[in-house]
N, C-alpha and C positions, 0 to 999 in steps of 0.2 A: 300764828294760826293758819292752818291750811284751809283756804276758802272752799276747795273742792269737797271737803268733808261735809260742808253745810249746803250742798247743792239741793238736796231734797226739800229742805225748808225754804231756801231762797226761791225755789220754783213757785211757791205759794205766796210768800211774803212780798215779793216785788210788785206783782199786780195788786195785791191787797193794799199795800201802802200807797200806791199811786192813786187809788180811788178817792180817799179823803183829800189828798193834795189837789186833785183836779177840781174838787168842789171848792176848796179854799181859793184857788186861783181865779175861778169864775171867768176864765177867758178861754174861748173855744180853741184857739190855735195853741196856746200853752198847754191846755188839757190834752189836746190831740198828741202833741209831741211827747208829753210825759207818759201817757198811756201807751203810745206806740213804742217808746223805748222799753217800757216794762214788759210789753207783750213780746217784743223780739228777744229781749233778754231771757224771758221764760222759755221761748222756743229754743234758743241756744243751749240753755241749761238742760232741756229735755233731750236734746241730741247728745250732750255729754253724758247724761245718765244712761241713755240707751247704749252708748259705747262702753261705759263702765260695766253695765250689767252683762254685756256680751263678753267682756274680758274676765270678770271676776264673779259673776253670778249675783245673787240677791244682795241688795243694799238695805241695811237697817240703820235708822237714825233715831236716837232717843231724844225727845224734846226735853230741854233743861237738864240733860244728863241723868234723868230718872230712868233706870232700866225697865224694860217691859217685863211683866205685864202691869207693873204699878204705874208707870208713866205712859204718856202718849208716844206711840211709835209710828214713824213713817217708814213704809216698806216699799221698795221699788224692785219688782221682778221683771221678767221678760214681757208679760202682758201689760203690766202697769206702765213700763217705759214706752211701749208702743202706743198706748192710749194717751199718755202725756204728750208724746211727739205729735200725735194726730190732732189733739185738741189745741195745743199751743200753735201748731203750724197753720191750722185753719184760721185761728184768731189773728195770726200775723198777716194772713192774706186778706181777711175780711175787713180789718180795721182801716188800712189805707183806702180800700174801696169805699168804705162808709163815709169818708169825708165829703165826697161829691154827692153820694146818695142821700144823706140826711139833710143836705141843703134844700132839697125839694120836699122831704117828707116829715121833717121835724122843725119846729119853730127855732129861729136862730138863738133866742135867749135860753133855749133848753139844750143846746149842743154840748155844753160842758157836763151837763147831767147825764147825757147819753154816754159820754166817754167814761165817766165815773162808774156808771152801772155796768158798762161793758167790762171794765177792769174787775169789778166785784164778781160778776158772773164767771169770768175766766178763772179768777182765784178760787171760787167755789168748786168749779168743775175739776180743776187741778188738785184741789184738796181732797175731793172724793176719791180720786184716782190714787193718790199717794198715801193716804192715811191708813194706819193699821188698827184704828180704834173705832168701834161701832158707833158710839155716841158722837165722836168727832166727825164721822161720816155723815150722820144726820145733820149736824150743825152746818157743814159745808154744803150739803144738799139744799138746806134752807137759804143759805147765802146766795147760791146760784138761782134758786127759784124766785126769791123776793126781787132780786135784781132783774130777772127775766120779766116778771110782771111789770116792773117800772119801765123797762125798755119798750115793751109792747104798748103801754099806755101813753108813751111820748109821741106817738103818731098823730098827725093832724086830723086824720079821719076819726070822727066821733065813735065809729064802730070799734076802733082799737081799744077804747075804754071798756066797752062791753066785753070784748074778747079777753082783755086783761083781767076783768072781774071774774069771768067764767073760769079762767085759768087759776086765779087766786082761790076760788071756792074748791075746785077739784084738787088743786095742789095742797091746800090746807087739810083736806080730808085724807089725802095720801100721806102727808107728814104725820098726822095723828096716828094712823095705822102703823107707820114705821117706828115712831117713838114708843108706842105700846109694845111692839115686838122687841125692840131693844131693851125696854124695861123688864120684860119677862125673862129675857136671856140673862140680864144682870141679877135679877132676883134668884134665878135658878143656879147660876154658876159663880156669882160674885166677881166676875171680871168682864171687861169691855174690850180687851185686846182680841182682835180677830183670830190671830194664830192660837192664842191661849183658849179661846172659845172653841176652836176646832178640835183641840185636844180633849177638853173637858166634856164636850157634847158627845163624844164617841160612845160613852157609856150611858147616855141619856136619850138615845134616839126614840125610845118608846114612851118617854114621859110626856104627859099631856101638856104641861106648860111649854115644853120645847116645841111640840107640834103646833100649839096655838101661836107661839112666836113666829114659827115658819109661815103659818097662814097669814098672820098680820103683815109680816114683811113682804110676802108675795103680793098681797093686795095693794099695799102702799107703794111699792116700787113699780107695780104694773100701772098704777095711776100716773106716776111720774113718767113712766115709759110710754104712756099712751097706747098700751096694748088693748086690742079689741076685747071686750066692748067698753073699755074704760077710756076711750079716746076722744070723748065728746069735746074736750077743750081744745084739741089740737087744730082742727080745720080753721076755726075763726082766728086763733092765735097766729097761725102762719099767714092767713089771707090778709089780715088787716094790720099786722105789724109793719113797721118800715122794712124795706127790702133787705137792708144789711142785717137787721135783727132776725128776720126769717131765715136768711142764709146761715147765720151763726148758730141759731138754735137748732135748725134742722140738721146741721152737720155735727153738732156736738152734744147737746143736752140729752137727747134720747139715747145716744151711743154710750154716754157715761152711765146712764141708768141701766143699760144692758150689762155693762161692766160690773156695776154694783150687784145686780142680780146674780151674775156668775160668781162673784166673790162670796156672797152669802150661801148660795147653793152648794158650791164645791169646796170652798175653803173653810166655811164655818159649820154648816149642818152636815155636809157629806151626802153621798149618794143614798145611803141606807135610809136616812130620815126623809129625804126629798122624794125619792122614787119608789121606796118600798113601804114605809110607814104611812105616807100619804100618796094618793093617786095623782101626783103632780104631772107625771109623764103623760097620762091619758088626757088630763084636763088641759095642759098646755098645748098638746098636739091638736085637740079640737079647736081651741081658741085661736091658735096660730093659723090653721087652715081656714077657719071662718073669717078671720081678719084679712087674710090674703085675697080671698075671693070676693067678700062683701065690699071691702074698701076699694078694690080694683074696679068692681062694677059701678060703684057710686062715683068714682073718679071719672069714668067715661062720660057721665051726664053733666059734668060741671061746665059752666060757660065762663069761668074765671080760672086762668092758668095757675094762680097761686093756690086756689082751693083744690084744683086738680092735683097739683104736686103735694099738697097737704094730705089728701086721701091716699095718694100713692105712697107717702111716707108711712101711713098706718099699715098699708099692705106690706111694705118692706120690713117694718118692725115684726110683722108676722113671720117673715122668713127667718129673722134672727132668732125668734122664740122657738121656731120649728127645730132649728139645729140643737137648741138646748134640750128640747123634749126627747130627742133621740138618745140622750145619755150615752154618748159614745165619743171617742176621740175624733172620728170623722165629723160627727155633728157639731162638736164644739169648734173644730177647726173651721168648718163652714160658717159658723156664727161669727167668729173673729174676722175671717176674710170678708164676709159680707158687711160687717160693721165698718171696716175701713172703706170698702167699695161704696157703700151708701153714703157715708160721710162726705167723701170727695165728690161723687156725682151729684147728689142732691144739693149740697152746698154750692157747687158750680152752677147748677140750673137756676137756683134762686138768685145768684149773682147776675146771671144772664137776664133773668126777668127784670131785675132792677134796671139794667141797661135799656131793655125794651120799654119799660115804663118811662124812662127819661126821654127816649126818642119819640114814643108814640102817645104818651100820656095815659096809658092804661093797658091792661091785659085781659 
């Protein structure tokens, strides 16, 4: 058996398997070593996949040897390989940092739970990126979301519980919209494979159930994305979560949601449905500009640096959505470049804030 053939699924399975093992061990050092090994393995695999895509193009992996569209397919192309490398690379940096950070911000008896939830969240984000199945994408989205709620709630600050609850409510509403949209697509086409959906929907761009599915998915992913004005959960979640959690989520979670939006808009529905049948171009342009200016203005008046960076993130999400609204190669290129730029810079800023909190006791 050639192990390299199974790299797409190993990318997801390794951190996923490490999560329950970390819980069973119930030892923070053992859990840290286990999850760290899985995280670095995932990063190494993402680099190998990126190199393979550069050499041979699209990678398709059929789960259980069931050929698509009947079985679940994992697909890795140039964009997916970039996002995989970005997410796993950030996780590989944040996790070693977190060991010292959570000593101050999470109770010692909960440390192993943090590592388990971190591994689950990483697995979910990688799964969203690599899967070629719409319902599988929803499942991975919920895995990452549920583990995110738990990581935020682990903070010693009581306000972290309220922030996690607010995120839970908004995230559940978003998940409901997404699963309704996926259900409508399945009812209309009889398939959940993203590539197959893209082919079948070409002749259905004017059908009302398809347009309704597009609307539901847009609202649901926008909630997960924290796009203005559906961003209410994000400031408290970033401000009151442990610093390592804020850094990881700010650098990865919303970026993967941007990736999911790109996949549905351009790989599944296509430009005709998104920008001609529905006025998404104008709507997203207005919301992106509003988010950029309103969130930036609100950020100026914050007296807490974590909240300031949180509102800044909402504004930066507006920049990413703005590129999508242009419906052009230049706009999409700008979105992808800014996705990487914001992930690295905002993740680094939250890590820096964690160091400041350790030295000064607050921000």
